[in-house]
N, C-alpha and C positions, 0 to 999 in steps of 0.2 A: 852608844846613842846619844844623838845631839842634842842638847835641852831647847824645847822649844823657844823662839824668840819673842818676848811678850809685846815689844812693840809692832814687831811685823804682824800678830795675832789681830791687836786693836789696829790696825791699818786695815787689814781685809775684812775685820767686823763692821769697820765704819762704811765699807763698801758693800757689806750684803745688807744694813742698815740703810742705807740710802739706797738699792736697789727693793727694797722691802717697802718702803714709801712709794714708790711707783703705781701698787695696788690700791689704794687709798680709794673708798668709796666705791669699788668693784667687788672685794672677796669676801665681806661680812656676811655670813658669821663668822667666816674663817677667819685666822689673824692673816696678820700682812709678815709676808718671810720673803727673804733675800737668800742667797748663795751664790758664794764665788768658791772656784776650785783651784787650788794653788798647786804648782809640781816646778820644784830646780827654780824658785822663787819667782815665776812667769806665770800670770794667771792663763789655764785653759778652759775655763768655760764659767759662765756666769749664767743666773736667771733670777727671777722672781714668780712669785705667784699672782697671775695676771687678772685673774677671775673666778668668782665662786664657781666650783663643778671643773675648772681647767686645772691645767697639769700644775703640780707644787713645784716651788722653786727647785727645790733637789733635781726633779724629773729634766728640769727647762736645763739645767746647768749640764745635768750628764752628757744628754742629747749634745750639747753644742762640743764638748771634750772628745766625746767618742772614748777612742782605744787611750786617750791621754789621762783619762782620770784615773787609771791604775798606777797606784803610788802616790797619787795626789792626797792632799791635804781639803778637806769640806769645810766653808767657813758659813754656817747657818746662824741667823738671830735667835730663834727657836728651837729647841731639840727635834732632832725629826719622827715625824708621826710612825707610830707602831701597828696603827689601825684601820681597817678597811671604812672610808666613808663613801665620798662619792667618789675617788679615786684610791687607787693601790696606795697601801705604806710605804714610806720611802726609805726608813730602816733597812729592810732587806735588801731595796736597790743600790742602795750603798755598797752594800757589801758584796753585793754580783758585779759591781762595777772595780772591785779591787781598791777602795778607798782606802789609805793608809791609817789615815787620822782625822778625826771631826770634832770641831772646836764650835761648840754651840754659845750663842748668848747665854742664853737662861734655859732653865729645863719649865717644859710645857707643864702650866698648872691645870690642864683639862686630866679628869681624874681616867680617862682611856686613854693616855700616854703617861703623863707623870712620872719620869723615869725610864720606863720601859723600853722607851725607843734608844738611849743611853746603852740601857742592861744589852738590849739586843745589838747594839754596835760592839760591845765591850767580850760577849760570848763570842763574838765569829774572830776577835784578834785585832779589833782596830781600837788603837788608842783614840781617848776622848779625854776632853775639856769643856768646863762648862762653866760660866760666871762672867765670861769676857766681856766689858761694859756691859754687864747686867743693867743698872741702872737705865741707861739708854732704850737697852733692848725692852725693860719692862715699861716705860713710858711710851714708845710705840705703840704696844700692843694693850695700852690700858684699859683699853674697851672691852676687850677680849676678856683678860684676867678678872674685870668684873664680873661678866657675864657666866664665866665658868665656875668662878668660888664664889660667887655671891647672889647669884641670881640675878643680875639687873645690870644695868647701861652704865658707861661714866656718862654723868649727867653734868653740863656745861650750860650755866645761863648766859646768856647774851642781851646785852641790851645798848642802846644809845641814850645817853644821860645829859641833862644839862648841870652845869659846876653845880648847882643847891640840890640836886639829887633827884629830880623829876624824868621818868619816862614818856611822859603825855601832860598834854594842858588837863585840865578837869574834865572837858565833856570827851577825854580821849584822842586828841588831834597828838601826833607826833611825827609826821612829813614836814620837815626833815630834820631832825636834832642834829642828827651827824653832818658830815660831809660827804661829797661824793666819794672820794677816795675810801673812807671808812664804809660807805654803803658796800664798795667794791669788795672790802676785807670781808663783809659780813656774810657776803655771799660763797666766800671761798670757804668760809668756815663751816657753811649750807654742805658743800660739796665735799668735806671732810666727815661728815658725820651720816649715822644709816639712817636718821629723822631727826624729823623737826617739829617741835609741840608747840600749840597756843591752847588758850583756853577758847571759849565759845564768845565771851568778850570781845575776845579779838578779833575775832571773823566779823563779826557783827559791826563793830566800829570802824576797821579797815578794810575790810575784804581783802586779805593778801592772796598772794599767789604762794607764797615761801619756798620757790622754784630757785635755782641756779641760773641767773642771766646775767651777771655783770662780769664773770669768768667763765673759762671753759670748765667745766665739771659735771656731774651726775647729781640731778636733783635728788634728794632725800624723802623718804616714806613722811606723809604730812599728819601729824596725829593733831585730833580737836578732843581735850577733853569738855565733854557737852552733857553733863547730868539728863538735860530734859533734851534733848535733842533737837534744839532750836537752829542749828546749822540750817542756812536755807539750799535747798537741792542746787541751786544757781550759781551759789557761792564759788569763787576762784578755785578755791582749794580742792574743791570736788570737781570728778568727771574723768580722771584717765585712769583709775584702777590704782592709784598713787598714794590715797586718801583712806586713812583709817580715823573714822570717830569713835570712843569708846564714852557710851554713853549709861545710864542706870538701869538697874536692872527693870524697874516699873517704867520707864520711857514710853510714851505712847508707838505702839506696834505700827501704826499709819507712818509715822515720822520716820522712823526706820526703815519702811518700805520704799516712802519716795527719797531718801538719800541713798540708798541701796538702786534703785531704780536709775537714780542720775549716776552713779559710778563708785561710791565709795561703798568701803568697809566700814560695817556696825558692828560692834560688840558690845554687850550688853556686861555689867561687873556689878556686884552688890556693893549697897552703899555703906560708908561709914554710919552708924548709927547716929551717932554723935553729932556729928557736923553735916549730915546729908550730903557728903560729898563724895567723890570717888578717892578712894584710898591712895595715898601715894604709893606704899609697899605692892598693893594690887595692880597698880598702873606699870611698873618698872617691870614687875615679873612678867606681866602681860607681853608689855616691849621685848622682855629678854628672850622671852617663848616662840617671837616672831621674828627671832633672829639680830634683833637691836642691840648693837655694843657699843655705840655712840649716839648719845641724846642731847640735842640742842632745844633748849629752852629760851624760847623767845618772848613770851610773856603771855598775860598781861600782870601785872603787880599781884594778884590773890592765887595767880598759880605759883609764880615765883615765891611768893610768900608761903604758900603751904608745903613747897620740897624745900625751903631752907627749914621750917617748922620740922620737917619729918626728917633732917640731917642728911638730907638725900641729895645735896649739891656737892658735886666733887673739883669744880671750877667755875671761873667766875672769866668771862670776857666782855669789858665792857671797853664803850667807844665814848669819852668825856668830850663834850664839846663846849667851846668858848661862851657858851648863853646862860643866863639866867630865865628859868621860868615864873619864878614867884609858886603864887601855891596850885601844884599840879597833882598830878598822880606817882607816886614814893616809887622806887626800883620793888621794895618789900612794904609796902604802905600798910598792910594787914598786921605786920609784927608788933607786939609792944611789949616794950622792956621795962622790970620792976627798977633796976638798977644797974650802975656800969659792969657789973661784975656779970650780968648775965649777957653782957655784949658776945656777939658772935666773934671771935680772934680769927685773922686770914693770916696769913704767910706774907712775906715780903712782896711784891707786886712786880712784876717785867714788864717795864713801859716803855714802849716806843712810839714815836712821834708821828702821824698819818696827819699831812697838809696842818689843817689847823687843830687837826683833836688830839688827843692822848689815848692811845690804845693800852689799856691795861688788864693783864692777866695774871689772876691770882686765886690760890688754892684757900679753901676754911681747913684749920688746923682739927677740926672732926672728921675730916676726909679719911675713910681708912686706909691703911698704908697699903702699897701696892705691893 
């Protein structure tokens, strides 16, 4: 039997990954998955998971291939599922279609699958391989991995900053630190996340919409951390059923009713006895239960500081503008370190120039491995 061609395996896996990316913003809480069917060195079918509740990638690819699927190799960036969810499992469908070999980018960490899909294929006599371009496949579905393994989303902090580290003037004014292209990139980030989160201070200071407007894409769920439910019912963030306000369990009931009547959802959570604030771990587990795999935090400083102190930030996306604001509101202004040994270590940044700004993408070293 001819040995698999590793170069070809990686080439077709890259195609599967590229297809999977098309589902960004539409498939959560499911993972992003693409599938390519290859027979006699020709692609006979391809597909990707387009939306939550819709056909999975393997189903789309098999439908395109028809009878040509028999004897083909299936390339899929995530192990085919073996359990019933919104749709039937994919592993048995690959068996029925007569697929000869399945190449998976990674094993599915979901306890409902976790090797069972590959086992189902192998039991039927299908050859399997796993781990092709695994790092790329894991990065693609990093939010899904976080949610099914740690019961929390992948957390990215996004901010526009001056060269001296300020995200706003002392009074809270921040429009506009970064340039127009940076703001478009920030809207693209929103479209790639399931939810965007801010504190009530940001709502009161800026009355932001937190929607996707400057690029094409789906607006995320908007989440407001608001212990006492001070969010005005007429705030722009409220009103279309895509706003979730997380308050303290002792918040005034009449404020909760007013927000709900205006179109927001309100969930009340126990407060941390020591700080009187919403516990970060409880916020994250609540959002995971809501199906949020990718969370974008946009401020303000106290919220960002709380997530950093809880070691709950996985990535920073920072737009650094060539301006100086002097004494202002710092990105993590509530964090005070006693010595240099306490400094938060970050991995080397990916840096891109966006017109006159610099776009830094960097991970803290304390972020759990994927």
